[in-house]
C-alpha angles and dihedrals in degrees: 000000000000130000092214122086132189115249089227127056142147121243113251119214109219094197108021117189094225112194129199108254097016117143115255137182128214120204122196151108106271114198089354111212094007098075099009146309101246129106115268130205124201126176137202141129139281098263097179134013090223133052136227112336089007092294105179093204089067139051129209120235136188093216105116111250129182137179102298094044091076111109091021124121128265109211131197120223090272091058098251118141104244096169150347122252110243110164149333131237112294095254102194093045090053092046092050092050101038108016090235132103114235116232130206099351108144131169124219131188107236118253093239089060090049090049091051090050092050091049093048088050090052092241108159111216120212113250097198139032127065094014124153121015135179113244096181092103108021146329112272116242094245090055090051090053091051094065114069133171118254112204121200121195123203119217 
């Protein structure tokens, strides 16, 4: 644990009431460095309340996600983190089996699983501060500053 805390953060919902069809927003850095280095926002809907192979720890979303979105937050319309982007549909496997290319099928670890992980890791979440925001028009500046790229280099 660390005694320092960022001055910007996104509120995490420990028990989000995720609804089929609700509007969601994915923040991340798709193809970081290849197409740009700025934060991207995509939106879509919760298209299934389970993930790949009916995994109950994940949900499926129609918000387009790419490499570089993984690890990024999925927000509901009130700005609460309700999940973490983990993957998208395995395109070439789907093409080989069906002859069609899947579009906008992303998988997100549910917010309650994220919350459990943070608690097990003894990460203390703020219970006041920025809180709820309205994403119907735009993403507030502080929320944009709360999502940063993490770059991993292989040796």
